[in-house]
TIRO-2110 file (N, C-alpha, C; in Angstrom, 1 decimal):
// TIRO-2110
113.8, 96.0, 81.5, N, 1, A
113.6, 96.1, 83.0, CA, 1, A
112.2, 95.6, 83.3, C, 1, A
111.2, 95.9, 82.5, N, 2, A
109.9, 95.5, 82.9, CA, 2, A
109.8, 93.9, 82.9, C, 2, A
110.6, 93.3, 82.1, N, 3, A
110.7, 91.8, 82.2, CA, 3, A
111.1, 91.3, 83.6, C, 3, A
112.1, 92.0, 84.2, N, 4, A
112.5, 91.7, 85.5, CA, 4, A
111.4, 91.8, 86.5, C, 4, A
110.7, 93.0, 86.4, N, 5, A
109.5, 93.2, 87.3, CA, 5, A
108.5, 92.1, 87.1, C, 5, A
108.2, 91.7, 85.9, N, 6, A
107.2, 90.7, 85.6, CA, 6, A
107.6, 89.3, 86.2, C, 6, A
108.9, 89.0, 86.1, N, 7, A
109.4, 87.8, 86.6, CA, 7, A
109.2, 87.7, 88.2, C, 7, A
109.6, 88.8, 88.8, N, 8, A
109.4, 88.9, 90.3, CA, 8, A
108.0, 88.8, 90.7, C, 8, A
107.1, 89.5, 90.0, N, 9, A
105.7, 89.5, 90.3, CA, 9, A
105.1, 88.1, 90.1, C, 9, A
105.6, 87.4, 89.0, N, 10, A
105.1, 86.0, 88.8, CA, 10, A
105.5, 85.1, 89.9, C, 10, A
106.8, 85.3, 90.3, N, 11, A
107.3, 84.4, 91.4, CA, 11, A
106.5, 84.6, 92.7, C, 11, A
106.2, 85.9, 93.0, N, 12, A
105.4, 86.2, 94.2, CA, 12, A
104.0, 85.6, 94.1, C, 12, A
103.4, 85.7, 93.0, N, 13, A
102.1, 85.1, 92.8, CA, 13, A
102.1, 83.6, 92.9, C, 13, A
103.1, 83.0, 92.3, N, 14, A
103.2, 81.5, 92.3, CA, 14, A
103.4, 81.0, 93.8, C, 14, A
104.3, 81.7, 94.5, N, 15, A
104.6, 81.4, 95.9, CA, 15, A
103.3, 81.5, 96.7, C, 15, A
102.6, 82.6, 96.5, N, 16, A
101.4, 82.7, 97.3, CA, 16, A
100.4, 81.6, 97.0, C, 16, A
100.2, 81.3, 95.7, N, 17, A
99.2, 80.3, 95.3, CA, 17, A
99.6, 78.9, 95.8, C, 17, A
100.8, 78.5, 95.7, N, 18, A
101.2, 77.2, 96.1, CA, 18, A
101.2, 77.1, 97.7, C, 18, A
101.2, 78.2, 98.3, N, 19, A
101.1, 78.2, 99.8, CA, 19, A
99.6, 78.4, 100.2, C, 19, A
98.7, 78.3, 99.3, N, 20, A
97.2, 78.4, 99.5, CA, 20, A
96.8, 79.6, 100.3, C, 20, A
97.3, 80.8, 99.9, N, 21, A
96.9, 82.1, 100.4, CA, 21, A
96.2, 82.8, 99.3, C, 21, A
95.2, 83.6, 99.7, N, 22, A
94.5, 84.5, 98.8, CA, 22, A
95.3, 85.8, 98.9, C, 22, A
95.1, 86.7, 97.9, N, 23, A
95.7, 88.0, 97.9, CA, 23, A
95.3, 88.7, 99.2, C, 23, A
94.1, 88.6, 99.6, N, 24, A
93.6, 89.3, 100.8, CA, 24, A
94.2, 88.8, 102.0, C, 24, A
94.4, 87.5, 102.2, N, 25, A
95.0, 86.9, 103.4, CA, 25, A
96.5, 87.3, 103.5, C, 25, A
97.2, 87.2, 102.4, N, 26, A
98.6, 87.6, 102.5, CA, 26, A
98.8, 89.1, 102.7, C, 26, A
98.0, 89.9, 102.0, N, 27, A
98.1, 91.4, 102.2, CA, 27, A
97.8, 91.7, 103.6, C, 27, A
96.8, 91.1, 104.2, N, 28, A
96.5, 91.4, 105.6, CA, 28, A
97.7, 91.0, 106.5, C, 28, A
98.3, 89.9, 106.3, N, 29, A
99.4, 89.5, 107.2, CA, 29, A
100.6, 90.3, 107.0, C, 29, A
100.8, 90.9, 105.8, N, 30, A
101.9, 91.8, 105.5, CA, 30, A
101.6, 93.3, 105.9, C, 30, A
100.3, 93.6, 106.2, N, 31, A
99.9, 94.9, 106.5, CA, 31, A
99.9, 95.8, 105.3, C, 31, A
99.5, 95.3, 104.2, N, 32, A
99.4, 96.0, 102.9, CA, 32, A
98.0, 96.0, 102.4, C, 32, A
97.6, 97.0, 101.8, N, 33, A
96.2, 97.1, 101.1, CA, 33, A
96.2, 96.0, 100.1, C, 33, A
95.1, 95.2, 100.0, N, 34, A
95.0, 94.1, 99.0, CA, 34, A
95.2, 94.5, 97.6, C, 34, A
94.7, 95.7, 97.3, N, 35, A
94.8, 96.2, 95.9, CA, 35, A
96.2, 96.6, 95.5, C, 35, A
96.9, 97.1, 96.5, N, 36, A
98.3, 97.4, 96.3, CA, 36, A
99.1, 96.2, 96.1, C, 36, A
98.9, 95.2, 97.0, N, 37, A
99.6, 93.9, 96.8, CA, 37, A
99.2, 93.2, 95.5, C, 37, A
98.0, 93.3, 95.1, N, 38, A
97.6, 92.7, 93.8, CA, 38, A
98.4, 93.4, 92.7, C, 38, A
98.6, 94.7, 92.8, N, 39, A
99.4, 95.4, 91.7, CA, 39, A
100.8, 94.9, 91.7, C, 39, A
101.4, 94.6, 92.9, N, 40, A
102.7, 94.0, 92.9, CA, 40, A
102.8, 92.7, 92.1, C, 40, A
101.8, 91.9, 92.3, N, 41, A
101.7, 90.6, 91.6, CA, 41, A
101.4, 90.7, 90.1, C, 41, A
100.8, 91.8, 89.7, N, 42, A
100.4, 92.0, 88.3, CA, 42, A
101.6, 92.6, 87.5, C, 42, A
102.3, 93.6, 88.1, N, 43, A
103.4, 94.2, 87.3, CA, 43, A
104.7, 94.4, 88.0, C, 43, A
104.7, 94.3, 89.3, N, 44, A
106.0, 94.3, 90.1, CA, 44, A
106.5, 95.7, 90.3, C, 44, A
105.9, 96.8, 89.7, N, 45, A
106.5, 98.1, 89.8, CA, 45, A
106.4, 98.6, 91.2, C, 45, A
107.4, 99.3, 91.7, N, 46, A
107.5, 100.0, 93.0, CA, 46, A
107.3, 99.0, 94.2, C, 46, A
107.5, 97.7, 94.0, N, 47, A
107.4, 96.8, 95.1, CA, 47, A
108.6, 97.0, 96.0, C, 47, A
108.3, 97.2, 97.3, N, 48, A
109.4, 97.5, 98.2, CA, 48, A
110.3, 96.2, 98.4, C, 48, A
111.6, 96.4, 98.4, N, 49, A
112.5, 95.3, 98.6, CA, 49, A
112.2, 94.6, 100.0, C, 49, A
111.8, 95.4, 101.0, N, 50, A
111.5, 94.9, 102.3, CA, 50, A
110.3, 93.9, 102.2, C, 50, A
109.3, 94.2, 101.3, N, 51, A
108.2, 93.3, 101.2, CA, 51, A
108.6, 92.0, 100.6, C, 51, A
109.5, 92.0, 99.6, N, 52, A
110.0, 90.8, 99.0, CA, 52, A
110.7, 90.0, 100.1, C, 52, A
111.5, 90.7, 100.9, N, 53, A
112.2, 90.0, 102.0, CA, 53, A
111.2, 89.4, 103.0, C, 53, A
110.1, 90.1, 103.3, N, 54, A
109.1, 89.6, 104.3, CA, 54, A
108.4, 88.3, 103.7, C, 54, A
108.0, 88.4, 102.4, N, 55, A
107.4, 87.3, 101.8, CA, 55, A
108.3, 86.1, 101.8, C, 55, A
109.6, 86.3, 101.5, N, 56, A
110.6, 85.2, 101.5, CA, 56, A
110.6, 84.6, 102.8, C, 56, A
110.7, 85.4, 103.9, N, 57, A
110.8, 84.8, 105.2, CA, 57, A
109.5, 84.1, 105.6, C, 57, A
108.4, 84.6, 105.2, N, 58, A
107.1, 84.1, 105.6, CA, 58, A
107.0, 82.6, 105.0, C, 58, A
107.4, 82.5, 103.8, N, 59, A
107.2, 81.2, 103.1, CA, 59, A
108.5, 80.3, 103.1, C, 59, A
109.5, 80.8, 103.8, N, 60, A
110.7, 80.0, 103.9, CA, 60, A
111.5, 79.8, 102.6, C, 60, A
111.5, 80.9, 101.8, N, 61, A
112.2, 80.9, 100.5, CA, 61, A
113.2, 82.0, 100.6, C, 61, A
114.4, 81.7, 100.0, N, 62, A
115.4, 82.7, 100.0, CA, 62, A
115.0, 83.9, 99.2, C, 62, A
115.3, 85.1, 99.7, N, 63, A
115.1, 86.4, 99.0, CA, 63, A
115.6, 86.3, 97.6, C, 63, A
116.8, 85.8, 97.4, N, 64, A
117.5, 85.8, 96.1, CA, 64, A
116.7, 85.0, 95.1, C, 64, A
116.1, 83.9, 95.6, N, 65, A
115.3, 83.1, 94.7, CA, 65, A
114.1, 83.8, 94.1, C, 65, A
113.4, 84.6, 94.9, N, 66, A
112.3, 85.4, 94.4, CA, 66, A
112.8, 86.5, 93.4, C, 66, A
113.9, 87.1, 93.7, N, 67, A
114.4, 88.2, 92.9, CA, 67, A
115.0, 87.6, 91.6, C, 67, A
115.7, 86.5, 91.6, N, 68, A
116.4, 86.1, 90.5, CA, 68, A
115.9, 84.8, 89.8, C, 68, A
115.1, 84.0, 90.6, N, 69, A
114.6, 82.8, 90.1, CA, 69, A
115.6, 81.6, 90.3, C, 69, A
116.8, 81.9, 90.8, N, 70, A
117.8, 81.0, 91.1, CA, 70, A
118.1, 80.8, 92.6, C, 70, A
118.0, 79.6, 93.1, N, 71, A
118.2, 79.4, 94.5, CA, 71, A
119.6, 79.7, 94.9, C, 71, A
119.8, 80.3, 96.1, N, 72, A
121.2, 80.4, 96.6, CA, 72, A
121.6, 79.1, 97.1, C, 72, A
122.9, 78.8, 97.0, N, 73, A
123.5, 77.5, 97.4, CA, 73, A
124.6, 77.5, 98.4, C, 73, A
125.2, 78.6, 98.6, N, 74, A
126.4, 78.7, 99.5, CA, 74, A
125.9, 78.8, 100.9, C, 74, A
126.7, 78.1, 101.8, N, 75, A
126.3, 78.2, 103.2, CA, 75, A
127.5, 78.4, 104.1, C, 75, A
128.7, 78.6, 103.5, N, 76, A
129.9, 78.8, 104.3, CA, 76, A
130.4, 80.3, 104.2, C, 76, A
130.6, 80.8, 103.0, N, 77, A
130.9, 82.2, 102.8, CA, 77, A
130.6, 82.5, 101.3, C, 77, A
130.5, 83.8, 101.1, N, 78, A
130.2, 84.3, 99.8, CA, 78, A
130.9, 85.7, 99.6, C, 78, A
131.8, 85.8, 98.7, N, 79, A
132.5, 87.0, 98.4, CA, 79, A
131.8, 87.7, 97.2, C, 79, A
131.5, 88.9, 97.3, N, 80, A
131.0, 89.7, 96.1, CA, 80, A
132.0, 90.9, 95.9, C, 80, A
132.6, 90.9, 94.7, N, 81, A
133.5, 91.9, 94.4, CA, 81, A
132.8, 93.2, 94.0, C, 81, A
133.5, 94.3, 94.2, N, 82, A
132.9, 95.7, 94.0, CA, 82, A
132.2, 95.7, 92.6, C, 82, A
131.0, 96.2, 92.6, N, 83, A
130.2, 96.3, 91.4, CA, 83, A
129.6, 95.0, 90.9, C, 83, A
129.8, 93.9, 91.6, N, 84, A
129.3, 92.6, 91.1, CA, 84, A
128.1, 92.0, 91.9, C, 84, A
127.5, 92.9, 92.7, N, 85, A
126.3, 92.4, 93.4, CA, 85, A
125.2, 92.2, 92.4, C, 85, A
124.2, 91.4, 92.8, N, 86, A
123.0, 91.1, 91.9, CA, 86, A
122.2, 92.4, 91.9, C, 86, A
122.0, 92.9, 90.8, N, 87, A
121.2, 94.2, 90.6, CA, 87, A
119.7, 93.9, 90.8, C, 87, A
119.1, 94.7, 91.7, N, 88, A
117.7, 94.7, 91.9, CA, 88, A
117.2, 96.1, 91.8, C, 88, A
116.6, 96.5, 90.7, N, 89, A
116.0, 97.8, 90.6, CA, 89, A
114.5, 97.8, 90.8, C, 89, A
114.0, 98.8, 91.6, N, 90, A
112.6, 98.8, 91.8, CA, 90, A
112.0, 100.1, 91.3, C, 90, A
112.8, 101.2, 91.3, N, 91, A
112.3, 102.5, 90.7, CA, 91, A
113.5, 103.3, 90.3, C, 91, A
113.3, 104.4, 89.6, N, 92, A
114.4, 105.1, 89.0, CA, 92, A
115.3, 105.8, 90.1, C, 92, A
114.8, 106.1, 91.3, N, 93, A
115.6, 106.8, 92.3, CA, 93, A
116.4, 105.8, 93.1, C, 93, A
116.1, 104.6, 93.1, N, 94, A
116.8, 103.6, 93.9, CA, 94, A
117.4, 102.5, 93.0, C, 94, A
118.7, 102.2, 93.3, N, 95, A
119.4, 101.2, 92.6, CA, 95, A
120.0, 100.2, 93.7, C, 95, A
119.6, 99.0, 93.7, N, 96, A
120.0, 98.1, 94.7, CA, 96, A
120.9, 97.0, 94.2, C, 96, A
121.9, 96.6, 95.0, N, 97, A
122.8, 95.5, 94.7, CA, 97, A
122.7, 94.5, 95.9, C, 97, A
122.3, 93.3, 95.6, N, 98, A
122.2, 92.3, 96.7, CA, 98, A
123.6, 91.8, 96.9, C, 98, A
124.1, 91.9, 98.1, N, 99, A
125.5, 91.6, 98.4, CA, 99, A
125.7, 90.2, 99.0, C, 99, A
124.6, 89.4, 99.0, N, 100, A
124.7, 88.0, 99.5, CA, 100, A
123.8, 87.1, 98.7, C, 100, A
123.7, 87.3, 97.4, N, 101, A
122.7, 86.7, 96.6, CA, 101, A
122.9, 85.2, 96.4, C, 101, A
124.1, 84.7, 96.7, N, 102, A
124.4, 83.3, 96.6, CA, 102, A
124.4, 82.5, 97.9, C, 102, A
124.2, 83.3, 99.0, N, 103, A
124.2, 82.7, 100.3, CA, 103, A
122.8, 82.2, 100.7, C, 103, A
122.8, 80.9, 101.1, N, 104, A
121.5, 80.3, 101.5, CA, 104, A
121.2, 80.4, 103.0, C, 104, A
120.0, 80.6, 103.3, N, 105, A
119.5, 80.6, 104.7, CA, 105, A
120.0, 81.9, 105.5, C, 105, A
120.0, 83.0, 104.8, N, 106, A
120.4, 84.3, 105.4, CA, 106, A
119.5, 84.6, 106.6, C, 106, A
120.0, 85.2, 107.6, N, 107, A
119.2, 85.8, 108.7, CA, 107, A
119.2, 87.3, 108.6, C, 107, A
120.0, 87.8, 107.7, N, 108, A
120.0, 89.2, 107.4, CA, 108, A
120.2, 89.4, 105.9, C, 108, A
119.7, 90.5, 105.3, N, 109, A
119.8, 90.8, 103.9, CA, 109, A
120.7, 92.1, 103.7, C, 109, A
121.9, 92.0, 103.2, N, 110, A
122.7, 93.2, 103.0, CA, 110, A
122.5, 93.6, 101.5, C, 110, A
122.2, 94.9, 101.4, N, 111, A
122.0, 95.5, 100.1, CA, 111, A
122.9, 96.8, 100.0, C, 111, A
123.5, 97.1, 98.9, N, 112, A
124.1, 98.3, 98.6, CA, 112, A
123.1, 99.2, 97.8, C, 112, A
122.8, 100.3, 98.3, N, 113, A
121.7, 101.2, 97.7, CA, 113, A
122.4, 102.4, 97.2, C, 113, A
122.1, 102.7, 95.9, N, 114, A
122.5, 104.0, 95.3, CA, 114, A
121.2, 104.8, 95.1, C, 114, A
121.3, 106.1, 95.6, N, 115, A
120.2, 107.0, 95.4, CA, 115, A
120.5, 108.1, 94.5, C, 115, A
119.7, 108.3, 93.5, N, 116, A
119.9, 109.4, 92.5, CA, 116, A
119.3, 110.7, 93.1, C, 116, A
119.9, 111.9, 92.8, N, 117, A
119.3, 113.1, 93.3, CA, 117, A
117.9, 113.3, 92.8, C, 117, A
117.0, 113.7, 93.7, N, 118, A
115.6, 113.9, 93.3, CA, 118, A
115.0, 114.9, 94.3, C, 118, A
113.9, 115.6, 93.9, N, 119, A
113.1, 116.4, 94.7, CA, 119, A
111.9, 115.7, 95.3, C, 119, A
111.7, 114.4, 94.8, N, 120, A
110.6, 113.6, 95.2, CA, 120, A
110.8, 113.2, 96.7, C, 120, A
109.8, 113.4, 97.5, N, 121, A
109.9, 112.9, 98.9, CA, 121, A
110.1, 111.4, 98.9, C, 121, A
110.8, 110.9, 100.0, N, 122, A
111.0, 109.5, 100.2, CA, 122, A
109.7, 108.8, 100.3, C, 122, A
109.6, 107.6, 99.6, N, 123, A
108.4, 106.8, 99.8, CA, 123, A
108.6, 106.1, 101.1, C, 123, A
107.5, 106.1, 102.0, N, 124, A
107.6, 105.5, 103.3, CA, 124, A
107.1, 104.1, 103.2, C, 124, A
107.8, 103.2, 103.9, N, 125, A
107.4, 101.8, 104.0, CA, 125, A
107.5, 101.3, 105.5, C, 125, A
107.0, 100.1, 105.7, N, 126, A
107.2, 99.5, 107.0, CA, 126, A
107.5, 98.0, 106.7, C, 126, A
108.2, 97.3, 107.6, N, 127, A
108.4, 95.9, 107.5, CA, 127, A
108.9, 95.4, 108.9, C, 127, A
108.9, 94.1, 109.0, N, 128, A
109.3, 93.5, 110.3, CA, 128, A
110.8, 93.5, 110.4, C, 128, A
111.3, 93.1, 111.6, N, 129, A
112.7, 92.9, 111.8, CA, 129, A
113.4, 94.1, 112.3, C, 129, A
114.7, 94.3, 111.9, N, 130, A
115.5, 95.4, 112.3, CA, 130, A
116.2, 95.9, 111.1, C, 130, A
116.7, 97.1, 111.0, N, 131, A
117.4, 97.6, 109.9, CA, 131, A
118.5, 98.5, 110.3, C, 131, A
119.6, 98.4, 109.5, N, 132, A
120.8, 99.2, 109.7, CA, 132, A
121.2, 99.8, 108.4, C, 132, A
121.5, 101.1, 108.4, N, 133, A
122.0, 101.9, 107.2, CA, 133, A
123.3, 102.5, 107.6, C, 133, A
124.3, 102.4, 106.7, N, 134, A
125.6, 103.1, 106.9, CA, 134, A
125.9, 103.8, 105.6, C, 134, A
126.0, 105.2, 105.7, N, 135, A
126.2, 106.0, 104.5, CA, 135, A
127.7, 105.9, 104.1, C, 135, A
127.9, 105.5, 102.8, N, 136, A
129.2, 105.4, 102.2, CA, 136, A
129.7, 106.6, 101.5, C, 136, A
128.7, 107.2, 100.7, N, 137, A
129.0, 108.4, 99.9, CA, 137, A
127.8, 109.3, 99.9, C, 137, A
128.1, 110.6, 99.8, N, 138, A
127.0, 111.6, 99.6, CA, 138, A
126.3, 111.8, 100.9, C, 138, A
125.0, 112.3, 100.7, N, 139, A
124.1, 112.6, 101.8, CA, 139, A
122.8, 111.9, 101.7, C, 139, A
122.4, 111.2, 102.7, N, 140, A
121.1, 110.5, 102.7, CA, 140, A
120.2, 111.1, 103.7, C, 140, A
119.0, 111.5, 103.3, N, 141, A
118.0, 112.0, 104.2, CA, 141, A
117.1, 110.8, 104.6, C, 141, A
117.1, 110.5, 105.9, N, 142, A
116.3, 109.4, 106.4, CA, 142, A
115.0, 109.9, 107.0, C, 142, A
113.9, 109.5, 106.6, N, 143, A
112.6, 109.8, 107.2, CA, 143, A
112.2, 108.7, 108.0, C, 143, A
112.0, 108.9, 109.3, N, 144, A
111.6, 107.8, 110.3, CA, 144, A
110.5, 108.3, 111.2, C, 144, A
109.4, 107.7, 111.1, N, 145, A
108.3, 107.9, 112.0, CA, 145, A
108.0, 109.4, 112.3, C, 145, A
108.0, 110.2, 111.2, N, 146, A
107.7, 111.6, 111.4, CA, 146, A
108.9, 112.5, 111.6, C, 146, A
110.0, 111.9, 111.8, N, 147, A
111.3, 112.7, 111.9, CA, 147, A
112.1, 112.6, 110.7, C, 147, A
113.0, 113.6, 110.5, N, 148, A
114.0, 113.5, 109.4, CA, 148, A
115.4, 113.7, 109.9, C, 148, A
116.3, 112.9, 109.4, N, 149, A
117.7, 112.9, 109.8, CA, 149, A
118.5, 113.0, 108.6, C, 149, A
119.6, 113.8, 108.6, N, 150, A
120.5, 114.0, 107.6, CA, 150, A
121.8, 113.2, 107.9, C, 150, A
122.1, 112.2, 107.1, N, 151, A
123.3, 111.4, 107.4, CA, 151, A
124.3, 111.6, 106.2, C, 151, A
125.6, 111.8, 106.6, N, 152, A
126.7, 111.9, 105.7, CA, 152, A
127.6, 110.7, 105.7, C, 152, A
128.5, 110.6, 104.8, N, 153, A
129.4, 109.5, 104.8, CA, 153, A
130.0, 109.2, 106.1, C, 153, A
129.9, 107.9, 106.5, N, 154, A
130.4, 107.5, 107.8, CA, 154, A
129.3, 107.4, 108.9, C, 154, A
128.2, 108.1, 108.7, N, 155, A
127.1, 108.1, 109.6, CA, 155, A
126.3, 106.9, 109.4, C, 155, A
125.6, 106.4, 110.5, N, 156, A
124.8, 105.3, 110.4, CA, 156, A
123.5, 105.4, 111.3, C, 156, A
122.5, 104.6, 111.0, N, 157, A
121.3, 104.6, 111.8, CA, 157, A
120.9, 103.1, 111.9, C, 157, A
120.5, 102.7, 113.1, N, 158, A
119.9, 101.4, 113.4, CA, 158, A
118.5, 101.6, 113.9, C, 158, A
117.5, 101.0, 113.3, N, 159, A
116.2, 101.3, 113.7, CA, 159, A
115.2, 100.2, 113.6, C, 159, A
114.0, 100.4, 114.2, N, 160, A
112.9, 99.5, 114.1, CA, 160, A
112.1, 99.8, 112.9, C, 160, A
112.1, 98.9, 111.9, N, 161, A
111.4, 99.3, 110.6, CA, 161, A
109.9, 99.1, 110.6, C, 161, A
109.3, 98.7, 111.8, N, 162, A
107.9, 98.6, 111.8, CA, 162, A
107.2, 100.0, 111.8, C, 162, A
108.1, 101.0, 112.0, N, 163, A
107.6, 102.4, 111.9, CA, 163, A
107.8, 102.9, 110.5, C, 163, A
107.0, 103.8, 110.0, N, 164, A
107.2, 104.3, 108.6, CA, 164, A
108.5, 104.9, 108.4, C, 164, A
109.2, 104.5, 107.3, N, 165, A
110.6, 105.1, 107.1, CA, 165, A
110.9, 105.0, 105.6, C, 165, A
111.8, 105.8, 105.2, N, 166, A
112.3, 105.9, 103.8, CA, 166, A
113.5, 106.7, 103.7, C, 166, A
114.3, 106.6, 102.6, N, 167, A
115.5, 107.3, 102.4, CA, 167, A
115.4, 108.0, 101.0, C, 167, A
116.1, 109.1, 100.9, N, 168, A
116.3, 109.8, 99.6, CA, 168, A
117.6, 110.5, 99.6, C, 168, A
118.1, 110.8, 98.4, N, 169, A
119.4, 111.5, 98.2, CA, 169, A
119.2, 112.9, 98.8, C, 169, A
120.2, 113.4, 99.5, N, 170, A
120.1, 114.7, 100.1, CA, 170, A
121.0, 115.8, 99.4, C, 170, A
121.4, 115.6, 98.2, N, 171, A
122.2, 116.5, 97.5, CA, 171, A
122.1, 116.5, 96.0, C, 171, A
123.0, 117.1, 95.4, N, 172, A
123.0, 117.2, 93.9, CA, 172, A
123.8, 116.0, 93.2, C, 172, A
124.5, 115.2, 94.0, N, 173, A
125.2, 114.0, 93.5, CA, 173, A
124.6, 112.8, 94.2, C, 173, A
124.7, 111.7, 93.5, N, 174, A
124.1, 110.5, 94.1, CA, 174, A
124.8, 110.1, 95.4, C, 174, A
124.0, 109.4, 96.2, N, 175, A
124.5, 108.9, 97.5, CA, 175, A
124.4, 107.4, 97.5, C, 175, A
125.3, 106.8, 98.3, N, 176, A
125.3, 105.3, 98.4, CA, 176, A
125.3, 105.0, 99.9, C, 176, A
124.5, 103.9, 100.2, N, 177, A
124.6, 103.4, 101.6, CA, 177, A
124.4, 101.9, 101.6, C, 177, A
124.9, 101.3, 102.7, N, 178, A
124.7, 99.9, 102.9, CA, 178, A
123.5, 99.8, 103.8, C, 178, A
122.6, 98.9, 103.5, N, 179, A
121.5, 98.6, 104.4, CA, 179, A
121.5, 97.1, 104.7, C, 179, A
121.3, 96.8, 105.9, N, 180, A
121.2, 95.4, 106.3, CA, 180, A
119.8, 95.3, 107.0, C, 180, A
119.0, 94.4, 106.5, N, 181, A
117.7, 94.1, 107.1, CA, 181, A
117.8, 92.7, 107.7, C, 181, A
117.4, 92.6, 109.0, N, 182, A
117.5, 91.4, 109.7, CA, 182, A
116.1, 91.1, 110.3, C, 182, A
115.8, 89.8, 110.4, N, 183, A
114.5, 89.3, 111.0, CA, 183, A
114.7, 89.1, 112.4, C, 183, A
END
């Protein structure tokens, strides 16, 4: 797994460098502390999926290409069978599957997220665009701008992700939800 992290961090670093940005310039534009961003480029651990999405949009590169190193090519439709999404792991509590990894020029990023039970508070992030979450299984606790919401299967939330937000499993069994991030 650390090899996957290293490959993503190397792609982020290369993209920044070929775009003539310093770490400080890019971190400022993304609203991230430069040392935190530097860490993402060094080892890739705990890098928010939303930050990868923002970098991809900023430099006109597909999210999938940063995550996998392979450019997306489809522009008419893309079917992903159950359990066959491109796996993107960033930490032990979150398991992501990219549900449109072969589609080129996406205006939204659909991800299937599996949350493992944990007592660890949700890590809060911010990013541009809009976000939609639909709980498919289990219970998801959504932290949003100082508030906490409990969502169960069939519940959804649509929100402005420029406010601090995060999700965590709200029970003893894993939870799954669909998230769609749009610019």
